[in-house]
N, C-alpha and C positions, 0 to 999 in steps of 0.2 A: 395194616401193622396189627400184631397183635395186642390184647387190650387188657390181656388175664390180670394183671398186676391191677391196672385202674377198676377191673368188676372185684376184683377182691376187695381193694379198700372201700368201694362203695358199699360193696355186701358188710362188710365190718361196720360201717358208720352207720347202716340203716338195721342191725341188730344192737347197737348201742341206744340209737334212735328211739327204738322200738320201748326200750324200755322207760322212757320217759313221755311216751306217748304221741312220740313225732311222726309226721307223714314221710315214707319213705323217698330217698331221692334218686332219680331215674337218670338216666344218661342221655334218653331220648329227650329230653327238656332244656331247653336253653337256659332258664333261670336255675335249674337245679345242678347244671353243669358248672354255673358260676359260682353255686354255692360249694359245690364238691372243690374246686379250685380254693375257695376261700377257707375253704377246712385243711386242704392241703397247707397252705399259706401258714395257717395256725400252727398244725402240725410239726412245720418245719423249722419255727421259730426255737432259739437255743435251749429257752427253758423247758418247752415240751418235747424237745426232740431227745433230751437227754433226761429228763423226768427230773428237771432242777438238779442235775449233778448227777442223781444216784445211779445212771447205769453205765457200764464199763465202756470203754471205748468202742468196743469190738458192736457192740450191740446198736451205741448210736449208730456206728458207721453203715450196718446193715440196715437200721431203720430209716436214715438217709438215702441210702441205694433205693429201698422200695418206694418212698416219697416222690423222689426224682422221677423214677420209671413212670410212676402212675401220673405225675404231672405232665410228662414228656408223651403219654399216652392220651390223657387229656387233651392235650394240645393238639395233637394229629387228628383227633375227630373234631374240633372246634379251633380252628386257629384264632376265633375272635375271643376267645377266652383272656382274661386279664389277673395275672399274678401279681403279686408284691413280692415278700422275701422271698419267694420260690425264683423268681426272674432271673437272679443271679445264677441259678445252679443249671437253668437248661440250655 
């Protein structure tokens, strides 16, 4: 399976994390894969997904598609990953 969406998601998270001195996340590390899943869960929450209702519906739907795709790709490379909020979208 192509994991381009997931790789782009992780790259974006690493760019933001670098601003705060965080260690980069790696898809090769099981603990990091779970952190990525937790991050997707946080991003898919209604408040974060819609930027507290500030985004138009079309942007919210686009963000949701990207997050669900990234979650599916992550689960395809590591079926042991546990999701919370995202589980209902998979």
